N, C-alpha and C positions, 0 to 999 in steps of 0.2 A: 482642837482635836475634843472630842465629845465628852463632855464633864463625869460619865461614868467609870473612864479610864482614869479618874484621878484620885481614889483611895488609895492610902494605906496599906491596907488586909481587906483582905475577901474570904470568903466562905463558900465552898463550892460541894452543891450536894448532887450526886449522879441517884436519879431516880431508881430504885429497885428492881421494880418489876416495870418493864418497858418493850416493846419490839424494838426500838430503836434509841440510843444509846442518849437521854434528855439530862441536862446539868442545869442547875441555876447558882445564881451567883449573888450574895448578900453582903449588900455592906458591912460598916462597923457597927451602924445600929440595929442592922436585924433585915433590911431593907432590901427585898428582891430587885436588883439591879442589872442583870444579864438572865437571857433564858438561853441554851443551848443547844441543837438538835442535830444529831446526822441524818443525813440522807440514806431513806432504803434503798436497797437493791442497786449499791452503787459496787463497781468494783474497783473502784481506789476512794480512800475515806474522803469524804466530802462533809464537812461540819458547818455548820451554821451557827450565826450566835448571833443574837437579836437584844433590842432593848426591854422588849417586856414579852410574854409568856403568849400574846395575839400574835406576835411573829409581825409586825405592824412596821418596826425599824430593824431591817438588818445592816450589823455595828461592823460583823467581821464574817470573815470566812476562811478557814484552813483546809486545804488541798494537798492529796500526798500527789506527789507528781510522777509517781509509778503506780503500776496496778500493784506488784507483788517486789517487795526490795529491805531486805534484811536490813539494810541503814538509808531508809527511808527518809527524805528530807519533804518537807511539810512545809507548803508557801502560806502564808501569812496576809492578808488584803483586808483593809479598813475599804470596806464596801460603800459605807458614806461616803468619803473622798472617793473611790474609785483608787488608791494607792499600797502598792504593796512594801507593807511595812518591814517583812524579812523573812527569816523563816527557821524553820529549828530540823535539825536533822541530829537522828540519834547515829549513835555509833555501834553498829552491829557485833560485830567480834568483841569487843570490851562490855557491850552489856549485857554479856552472857554471865560472867560473874557480878558486874556490880552498875545499875543503868545508869548509861553517859549519852549524854547529847553535844550538841553544838549550836549554841544561837550567832547566827546568821544574821549581816545589815540587807537592806533593799537589796545591795549590787553581790550577794552573797559572799561577803568576808566574813572571815571567823571573827564575831569580837566578842565571846562570851561561852560559858560550858555551865552546863545544866548535869549532874550527877547525886548519884545518891551517897548518903551520907557516910557509909562504909562498907568495904570489900566482907568485914566480918560479920556485920548484921544482916547482910543481902543473902548471904550463901545461908544464914541461919533461917534467912526469909524464906528459901524456896527448899531447903533442903528439910526442914522442920516444921515450923511453926507458920508457914502462910499468911493469912490475916491478921494472926493475933499477933503478930510484933508489926508495926505499922511502919508505913514507910515513910523516911525523909531525905529530902533534897534541901540542895545549895543551889542558887545562879550566881557567876561571878560575872562581870565583864572585865576583860583583860585579869589583875591580880584580887579585886575589887570585889568582895560579898555584899550583893546588891539587893537578894530574895531568898527567904525560906520558905519551902513547900511541904509542910509535915501532913502527914495522914491523922485522921483522929483514927484511935479503936472505936470501931463501929461493928460489930457483926452483922448489923442488916444491911447497911447499905456504905458506900464509897463517902466518904467525908473528907475534904481537904481544905486544910488552913495556908491562904498566901499572905505573908507576909513579904510587902516590900519597904518598912517602915525605914529600915538600915542605908535605903537607897536615897539620903536627901540630897546626893548630885542632880538626883536622873536620869542616871547613866542607863538605865533600862528602860525601855519603853513599855508601859504599862500594856499593851493591848499583845505584845509577843508575852509578858508574863502570863496573861491569861491563857493563852493559848497553849503554853506551856503546862498549864493546869488542865484546861481539857484533854492533850493530851496523853498525860500521866493518871489520870482517870480514864482514858478511853484504851490506849495501845499497853501499859505498865499495869495500870487495874486489873487488866483481865488475869494478870498472873495470880494474882495475889485471892479473886473471887471463888 
């Protein structure tokens, strides 16, 4: 696996003004390690992740399985290895009050969950405070918490800290965690901006 997927922490920043969603990932020392961009004019979400801003080496693709789906599933493919890593599937009805996703392995078996921190805070975000109350998500594999994805308060742009440091047994493939961050910034981030 590419070494850019080995860091315990990342900072994702969504570009504030752009025609397409552009995301930059920084390692713990602040060095740019990943660049992502949505493809324009696609009926289905099609997001590519590169090892640099020049887009010289594509490392991941995130593609929606269907055009419109309230419970959308997104396949995550390591394009450098031409290998499906897994998928993330939004729990449509369950996500109305509190965002929830299923983490799937390469064979589409549910292995974990990505979910918003609390129903109460989620309702406050949706009904009253919007982007004034940053979102916080946990990822679990089985019953074990393996990641914390926490939005920073920034009224000018979407920023998300991805913390995998508690996953000492490497139960979560970092590529799935990075894809989760991009999907949160793309899909869930729209509701708070």
